[in-house]
N, C-alpha and C positions, 0 to 999 in steps of 0.2 A: 474130565473131574468131578466127585463127587463131594461138594464142601459143606455137607451135613456132617459130617466124619471130624470135619477142622476143629482143633479144640482149641487153640490158640490163634484167634482173627486178628489180632491187632495190629499183624504185621502185613497183613491184605489192608486195614483202613491206613496204617500208616503210607504204603504205598499209594492208596488212591488220593489220600487228603491231596497232596500238592498238584495233581492233575486236577481237580475238586476247585481248588485255589486261582491254578490258573484260568478256569470259567468254561472248560471243555465241558459239550454237551454228552451224550450216551456214545454217539458214534466216536466221539472225541476222546473216549477214555478209553473206547475197542481200541483204536490203533497207538493210543500211546501204549497198551498193555501187550503189543504185536511181540514186543522182543523180550518178554518174561517167559524163562520154561518152566517146567514144573515135572518132578518125578517123584514116583512114591518109592521107598527102600525099605525091607527089612531091617531088626536091629543089628544085623552082623553086614550091612550095607551091599546087600544084594538089590538091584534093581529088580522090581515088581512089576511098576507100570511107568510109562514113556508118553508123554505128550507131543503131539505137532510142531509144536512151540519150542521143544528141547530138542527136536531134528531138525529145524532149520538154525537153532542155535550151535547144533556142532558136526550135523551132516548124517550122521549116524541113526538110520530110522528103528523101528522099535523092538524089529525080530533080531536087529543084531546086540542089542540092548542087553534087553532084559532077560533076566537069570545069570545075569554078569556080575561082579562085583564092581560097584560104582569104582573103585580105584584103580582100574585097566581105565578108564575114562580122564585121571589126573595126570597131568603132566607133571607138575609140580605142587607142592604144600606148601605152604609159609611152615616155617618152625615150629611156630607154637603149635600148628596141628597137626603134625607129626607123631609127636609124642602124644597124643590125645589119646585118652582110653574109652570114651564113650563118644556119641554122636554130636558135634557143637551145635551150637545152637545159631551160631553166623561164622562169617568171614567172609577171606578173597581166594581165589583159586585159580590155578591155570587149566584149562581142558584143552584136550587134544581134538584137533576137528578130524574130521575123515580124510580133508585135503593132505592134509598133515604138518598144518598150523594150530598157531595153539591160539587161546582164547580167553584173557583177562574177565572174571567174572567177578560178581558180590552174589553170595547166596544167603540164604535161612533156611533154618531147619526148624519144622512143628510138628509136633507129637499128636498121632490122630487117635481117635477115640477105638475102642475093641484089639485086636492084635496088634503086636508091637511093631508098628509100623510109622515111619514118618514123612511126610510131606516137605520135599525141598523144593525150594524156589530160587533159579537163578537167574542172572540179565545181566548183559556187557558191564563191566567197571563205569565205563565214563557216563551212560546213561543212567545209572544208581546216584554219580556224583552230581550229575546236572539237576537230577529231580532233587535232590538234598538242598544244593546251593539255592534252586528255585523256595523251596517249602521254606529256608531259611530268610530270606529276602521278604517272603511274603509273611512273617510270624515279625520281621525286623518292623516291616511297614505297617504290620497292625497293634504294633506296640505304642507306636508313636502317637503324643496327646496331638500336635499339632499338624499333622497329615491325616490326611483321611482319603481311604481307597475303598473302590467299590467296583465289582464286577457285576456287569450285566450278560443276561445270554441275550439272542437274539432281538427278541421279543423287549428289550430293556427291562425286563422282571431282573431283579440284584438276586443275585446267586450268592454274594460272601460279602460282607463290609464291616468294618468296624467304626462305622457311624455314631455314634452314641448324640441325638441329637437334643442335649441338654434336658430329657426326662428328668422329672424326680429321683426314680429309679436306677438309672443309669442304663437301661437296659438297650442292648445295640439293636441297631436298624434289621427285622427278622429277614430269613431267604423267601424269596418269592413275592416279598412287598415291590411297591414302585415309585417312582418320584414324588408323585402326585399325593401319596400317602403319607411324605414326609415332609414334602416342601409345600410353597405358597403354590397356587394355581398358576399363578403367570410365570412364577420363576422355574417351575417344574417343567411346562412347555417348553422354556426358552431352552433351559439344558436337554432334555428329550432330543432337541431341534437339531443342538450340537453335536449330542452321540450320535443321532440316527445318519448325520451327516457323515461322522468317523467310520462309521459301520459299514455304508455302502459304497465310498468312495476309498478306505483304506488311506486317508492321508490323515496325521495326527494332526492334533491342538495341540500346541505347546506353550504353556502359561498364558492361557486367556485369559483376562480380568471377569469376576462373577461378581453380582449382588444376590445373595440369596436371604431367604427369612424361613425359618422352620412354621409349619404349618400350625402347631400352639403357641407360638409366640412372633407373630406376623410384624407388630411393631417396631423390632428389633431387626437392621439388617448386618450381614456380614460379609467382609469384603475379600472373597476367594480368589488364588492365583489355580486355574485347572488347565490339566494334562491329558491327555485322553489317546489313546491307541487302539487298533481291531487285535482282537485275537482271532486265530487261527488255527486248525488242526494239520495232520501229518498232511494232507492232500491240499491244504492251502484255502479249505473256502473256512470263511468267516463264521465263527462259532459264540465271537463276546464281543463285548467293550469292557474295557479298564479303563477307570475311571481315577486322576487323581488330584486331590483339592489339598491347599496347603495355603495356610493362614497363620507366618508369623512376621517376628519383629523383621526378618529383612526382605522379607517381601516388601510390608509397607515402607521400610524404608526406600526400597528401591524405587518403591511410587514415587513416594516425596521426591526422591530424588530426580525419576523423569519430568516431574511439573515442575519442577525448581528449572530445570532446564529449557522445559517449553517454554515459559513463561521468560526468561531470557531471551530466547530467538523472536519470539514473536511478538513481545510488548518493547518498544522504544524504536521501532522501524520506522516509525511515521513522527513527524513533526507536525501534528495535528492535536490538539490535547485530548478533543471528543475520541477521535480514531486510537488512541492511545489505549483511552480510557474504556474502549470496546472493546479493544483485540485483549485485555485483562481480563472482562467479562466471559470473554467468549472463550479462554484458557481456562476458567476456572471450574466453567460448567460444560458437564458433568463431572468431572476429573474429581473435584473436592468439595462442590455440595451443588444442592438443585435448582438452587436461583443465587443471583449475584446482583448487587447495584454498587453502582463507584462515582459515590458522591461529590460533589466539589466545591469548593468557595466559587462564588458569583466572579468576582474580580480574576480569578484562574482562566476562564473560560476568554474572556479579554487581555488577557494575557499581563496580567497586573500581580502583583503581590499582594497575597488576604494578608488578612488582619493578623499579627504578633503571635495573638492567642485566639483561640476559638472559646472566648471566656461569655459565660452569662447561658442562659437557655436557648438563645437567640445565635444558631448556627450558622445562620445563611449559606448552607449548601446548597445544591440543586443537583436532582440528576443526571449525570453526564452518558451512566452505559445500563440497560439493563439484559439479564441475559439468565433467560433465553430469551430471544426476541418475541416470541408469541405467548408470553406470559402477560396473565391478565391482572393488572393490579389498579382498579378504579381511583383510590385515593392519591394514587402518584402520577398517574397520567391526568387528572383532571386537574391538580395545581400546578401541572407541569413540572413536576417533582421535585418541587420548593419545598423546603424544609419548615415544618411550623417552628414555635418556641416548644422548648422542652422545660419541664420540671425539673429543677434539682434534685439526683439522684447520683448516688456512688460509681455506679457505671458510664453514666455521664462524666463526670467529673475522673474519672480514669482513663477516658475516651479522652478528654484534653489534656488532659497530661500523657499523652502521647503512649499509653497502653492498649495493648490489643485485650480487650474482655469478651467474656461468651457467657452468654446465659439464655434460660430455659423461658421460652416465649410467656407460658402460663403464670410463672412467677413474674416476669418484666412487664407483663400489663397488669394484673396485679398491683402492682408498685403504681406503675401511670396513673390507673382508675381512671382515664378519658379516654373512651372508647375510640374518638375521633384520632388519637394518636398512635390508638392499639391499630385501630384498622390502617393506618398511613406503615405504621412498622411492622406489621405481623403479614405475611401473604397467607393463603389459602393453606392449610393444613402445615405449616411451619411451626416444627416446635424445637428448634435448636439454630441459636445464631453465635456468630463469630462475627466481630466488627474491628478492624485494624487501622488505625491511622494511618495515612498518605506525607507522613512528615520526611523534609528534605531542606536542608542546608537552612536550618531553624525556622522552617516555615511550615505548620498545618496545612496542605494543601487541600484535604478531604478524609475522606475514611473509606473503606470496601466492607460490604455487608454482606456474610454468606451465611446462607439459611439451608437448613436442612428438612425436607418436608415430608411427611407422610409416614413409608416405614423407612428412612434411612437413619443408621448408629447418629448418635449425638455424638458433638466434636469432644474432642481428646487435647490434654494437654499438651501433648508434642504436637497435635496437629495446630494449636494456638501459636508454639513457637515458628512453626510452618509458617503460619501466612505473617508473621513479623518480618520474619526474613524477606517472603516476595513481598511484603508492602514497601519493605525498604528499597528494594530496586523500581519497584514499578512507582514511589515517589519520585527517586530521580528522571526517570523517563518521561514522567508529567513534567516536572519541572522545567527539564530540558524542551518540551513543545512548548510548556509557557513563556519561556524565556526568546524563544523564538519566534512566537507569536509574538511578542511585546518588539521587537525586532523589525519582522518582516512588517505588523501593522508600522512602526516609523517609517522605514523604508518607503513602503507605497503611498502613506500619506505624505511625506517630501515630493516625492514622485511624481505625484496628483499634483502637489502645489507648485510643482516649477513645470509640466506641461501646461500646454495651452488649451482653450477649450476645445471640445472634439469637434463640433461642425463651426463653420461660420460662411455667412451669405453675403461676400461682397458685390462691386459692381463686377468684377473683374471672373470672380466665379464664384461655385458653392462648394463647399469644402466640406469632407467627414475623414475623421481620423481612427483607427483603431488600434489599440497596444495589447498586445498580449505578451504577459510576463512568461519565462522561463520555466519548466516544470509545472505546469499549471496554477501557476500563480506562488510555486514553492521558493522562486528566484526571484529578483529587480535587478537586472541591468542598466544599463545605460543607451539605449535606443530612446531617440527623443522624433519629434515631428513639430513643425510648426506651420504657420500662415498668418505672415504679417502685410498687412494693409499698407502699403506707399502710397506714397503723393501721385495725384495724375492718374488715380484709378488702378495703379499697378498693384500686384500682388505677388509678392516673393514666397515663395513654397519651399521649404526647408524636413530632410528629412537627416539623421546623424545615428551613429552606432558609437556609444564608448567602450573602451576594450576595459574588461572585470565587470564584478558585479557587487552588488550590494549599496552600501551607502557609499563607499567611494567613488564607486562611480555615479550612484545619483547627482552627489555633488559632484563630480566633474560634469556632467551632462546640463545642471542649472548654470556654471559658469560659461561654459559656452554657447548655451542658447542667450545668456542675457549680453555677451559680448556679440553673438551676431543680429541680435534685435537693434542693439546700440550702430552698430554697421550699416547693418541696413538704413536705419533713420537717417546716415551721411548717404544712402542712394550711392553707393560705391558700385562696380561694375562688380559681377559673380566671380570672377577671376583675381581681382585685388582684394578680395572680403574674404575667400579664403586666404589668400597670401598674409593677411595679416591676423586671423584666426591660427593659421601654423606658427606665427611667430607668436603667438601667445600660449598655446600648448608644448612650445621650446620652453618659455619661464616657467610654466608649472612643473617640467619634466627636469629645469634644473632648483627648482625649490624642493622637489621631492628627495626622499631619506634615497640613498642609490639601490636597495634592494626592492625600491617600487617603481625604478624606471621604466622595467621591461610591461608593467602594467600600466602605461597612461601612454595613453594614445588615442585617434578617432579616427572615423570618416564622414564625409559631409557631403552631402548633393544641395547645391543651391540655385534655383531657376527665378528669374524674375518674368511674370507675364503682363504684358501690355494690351490692353483692350482695345486701345485705341488702333493699335499699328497689325493686334491680332499676331505678335510674334513672341518668342519664348527663348530666353537667354538665358543657358547653364554654365556649370561647372565642377567639375566634381575631384573630390579629396579622397581617392581610392574606395569611392561610395558606389555601387552598383548602379546603370542609368535605369534613366524613367521609360514607364512603358507607357504608349499614346494610341487612346483609341480614338477613331475619327468617327464621324459621325455615319458614314457608311459600313459599319459595323466590319473595318479591318482593322487589327492590330499591328502593333508592331515595337522595336525593342527600339529605340532612338539611339542611334551612333552616337557617341561622344568618346572622346578620349581623358578617361581619368588620371588626375596628375597621384602623387603620391599621398597617402593618410599623413594629415595631420602632424603625426609625431615626427616627421621626417621633412627640416627643411632644406632648405636651395633647391628646389628644382618649382618652375614657373607652373602655372596653372594655366587652361586652354578653355576658349569660350565657345560655346556652339549655340547658333542662333536658326531655331527653327519656326516654318510657319504654322499654325492653330487656327484652324475655323471654329466658330461658334460651335457647341454642342458636345465637344471633342471631352475626352475624359482622360488626363494626366496622371498616373499610378506611380508614386513615388514611394518607397518599400526599402527595407532594411533585409541584410541576408539572411536573417534567421525565421525568414516568410519562403524564403526561395531557395534556400541551399538545405539540404538533407542527408541523409547515410545513403540513398539510392540515386541522388542526383547533383551534380555539383550547381556553380551559379548560373552557366549560361543555360543548363535544362531548366532552371529553375526559371528564368525570367522569360525564357518561352513556353515553361507551361504557367504562368500567371497573365503573358498575353493571349493564349488561346483560352483561358478562365475568365477573363476580363471581356473579349467578345464574347463568351455563352452567355455571362453572366447578365451582362451591364447593359440596358434598353435606357431608352431616352423617359418612358413611360414610370420606371422603377425608381425609388427611392434610393439613393446612394449609400446609407448606411445600411439599406437591405443586402446591395451587391456587396458591399465590405464583409459584412458577416459569413456570406456564401463564400467569397474569395478563401476565407480563413479557413472556413471548414473544408473546403476542396483542398485548398494546399497542405496545410496543417495534417496529414493523416497520421506523422508519428509524435512518441511523446516528444515535446520540444524543448529541445537544451540550449536554447537560445531567443532570448526578448524576438519578437516580431512587431515592428510598427510597420502600417498601412496609412497613406495618405492620399486620397480620391480627390482630384477637384476637376470639374464638370466648367469648361471655361466659356464664356459670354464676351460679347463684343459690343463694344461702345457704336449706333449706328453713327453712318456718314453725317446724317443730318443734326447730330450733337455736337459738331464738332467743325470749327470755321478756320481758316489759315488764309493769313495774311503779311506778305513779304513787306520788309521793311525800308525802304531806301536809306542810304547813308546821307541825309540831310537833315537837319534840325528842325527844317520844317514839315518832315514827315510824323511829328509829334503829334499835331495835330491833325492830320490826317489820319492817323492811329485811333486816335478820338472820336471824329466820326464815325471811322467806321466801325468801330466799337459800339456805338448807340444804336447805329441802325442794326447791328446784330443782336444786340439784346432785345430792341424793338420787335425785333422779328420773332426770337422765342417766347416773347409775352414776361420779359423780365426785367417792366421799365423802373418799377424798384430798386433797381441795383446800377444803375445807370449812372449814375452822379460817381458814387464810390469806384465802380469799376474802370470811369476813366479816370479819374484819379489815379488810381493803380497801374493803369496802362501808359498814361502819363508818364511817369516816375520810372519805371520800368521803361521804357524806351528811348525815354533820355538815357539814361543812364548806357543802354546800347547802343546808341550811335555815338555819345562823349566818351566813353571806356570801353567799349569792345572794339570789334572787328568783324565786318562785313562776309559773309553776307549775314544778315540775321532777319528771323520773323516773329511774327506773333501768332498764337493760336490758342484759341477757346474751345472746353470743352463743357459741354452740361451732363452733368446727372442728377446728382442730390445735391450738390455742391456746385458751385461755377468756376472753374480754374482759368487762370489767365498765366498764359508763357511765354517768355520771350527770349530765344536762342540768340547768341551770336556765336560767334568764331575764337572768342579769347577764353583763356584758361585762367582769366585773374577771378581771383574767388572774391563776391564782395561783401563788404563785412560792415554790420550794423552798429552805427555810433551814435553819441548822443551830440548835438550842434549849440554850440554856445550861441546866443543872443546875437550877438555882432558877425557869428559864420553867415557870409550866404548861400553855404551849399550844407550839404552831410545829412538832409533831412527826407531823402525819396526812400531810403528804407524803413525809416523810423515810421514814413506815413504807410507805406504798406503794410507794415507791421500791425498798424493800428487801425486799419480799415479793413484788414480780409481776418479772417480767420486763423489761417496757417501761411508762412512760409517759407521757401527754402530755396536752395540750389545744389545742383547735381553736375557732374562734370560727363564728358563723355568720350569717344575719340576725335571729335573736330574741334570741342568747343565746350559750353558751358549752357546751362538753361536756368533759368531763374523763374520760379512758378509764386502764386498766391493762389488762396483758397478761400471763397466765401459763401457761406452757406445760402442753401433756397430754402426758403420755409413752407412754401406754397409751390411743389414741385408736381407737374402732370404726372403718372406713370411712364418710366425709363422705356423708350421703343428699343427694343435690345434683340440684336437677331438671333 
């Protein structure tokens, strides 16, 4: 068709406009016009020329239509067209199709130059409606102030946009320009990378946050929400990209809501003050600011309350968190983040009164007047700051400082209100962590003071103890251990576990440990000692409130090792048995019969006695070390035995072995306390002991003195002969006079000289003060004054009275 004769070309431009707005190229426009039919009529309505598109639309070829009235092709005219006396300019009609069907079309008539001829354009009605709706949508988007729409071709050149980048004359971005002509280089490259990915993959981008700056105004940043999707032609080939940028109060409010929710989710999950502060700083960067510091009062780190008011210029704050962590801020790091004194300033007074303050870096720096303070406060390229106090429960714990640097936008009033809300919730989380730190520190301090030294070195054994709280130190429970030196060089080994956690468990542990030490000093047998401890726990349960009855109780293993006889006697109150590693590197779980836990009364406890070679290692532990989710106690004990055999060597320090055992056995996050007590046993050499049977004859007292004198002279202890003879004389006399045969006398030499007299009587000796006229009653009085210590212990077949004397110049003990 010869378009040079077209008189009114607005219709063609109107039809082309929506398609250009959709970003179609030349090939795209060709396929978009495939459904537009064209014909030329004379002033009487006779068809003069008929196009191929008209043939495709109606099915009639040109030879069947040309020369005939166009009315023959119309199946139905609208009412307004039936009475028309001249050619209508536009309208809708129903055309006949050669197949017998009808077609709804929309048409437009244009007068042509020259003879009285008219150009008629027609297209299916639904195609026209579709294009009209698309054009209306595009016009609506173009008219929005806070919505920017941009159509780009396959080279990402701008085809159409309503963007007006803040230019003084309000001109729009011209077609053919690129993003780098409008935006800063870095922002343009970032946006083009996103749009190119959409163009290549076809996957749309929905509400992606972007920060951009206009090229002519780089210092101002705008936060936008980007949505982009690929444009395609009728064949599905990419023709460009449509990008939609939205900057509205709704988007900003949604972003603030997301930030508030993220702060609530991530801040407060830890009960550590520093970790809570770091989580807060990490959330705020880069979502709210470019650089964030969380500064707290020094006392908050220790769990104590800060001053009621941060009065004066000395705030006493120290930096707890700095984000991003890669930030170089020499003034903060060189001084350890401790704040210097500040001069009086309205912003400082506002912060001290609990207000969130905003300021410009240049103005605040000029007001301070101290370059060192400016260097400490203002980071590099920082231009706008927002400082919110961390105020909770009437205490100002510190503050949050948020900086925007470089091309970021300054803070607004609504952002200040948002930070006030965030700071309030964060302050509660930090104060909860502070209060927990105080309580945890008190519980740890109490437990550390209640537990014995971690290492001991006695003639009976070398011991090392290790304690690991639950939750990596977050929880304190009631596990304990003890190594108690007993008379006659013996050693009591204890491991126990109290039900519950926190201060109540720690207090119960302290009471039980004190009771066991007291009863151990009475030299009770292990089964009798546990029976009395069980009675104590029953009394504690009776004294406790009813709702605490179920959380009172404990298990305990009590063992006594004698280095002279090399025997170990033990009893268990519901506690795991010990593991014994022999010198030949074989390890086994000691077979004992545990009795009921200490909270359950009325059941007897049984003792088990085993022989232990010198150089063996006896391991006592609590169930937190051996019981985990993937194994029960029996499996855990076997794991302990295997690990002990693999890691414990005679030339390796016990504390190193203990740390290795904890590392190997605690493969999971500990849910319970773990206590481990290792004892490497020793033995008294046979040459350091002497034994003499006491005849049931009063004359044996003299023989006992002579035998003692000879033995001490043989040992080179002549300076102790006189006092020892007196002690032996009194003890042997009491055994013959008040005891029952058989009886014997035993001397043990180590760092002390021990004198023991054993008889078959169970009568308990009693120390008393004799009057001047009394003929007896001074024996034990003399023994108590001549020796360093004395005492009496009962066994199954009698009692033993013992006395100790310190050896001042002792040769190194010969310990096998």
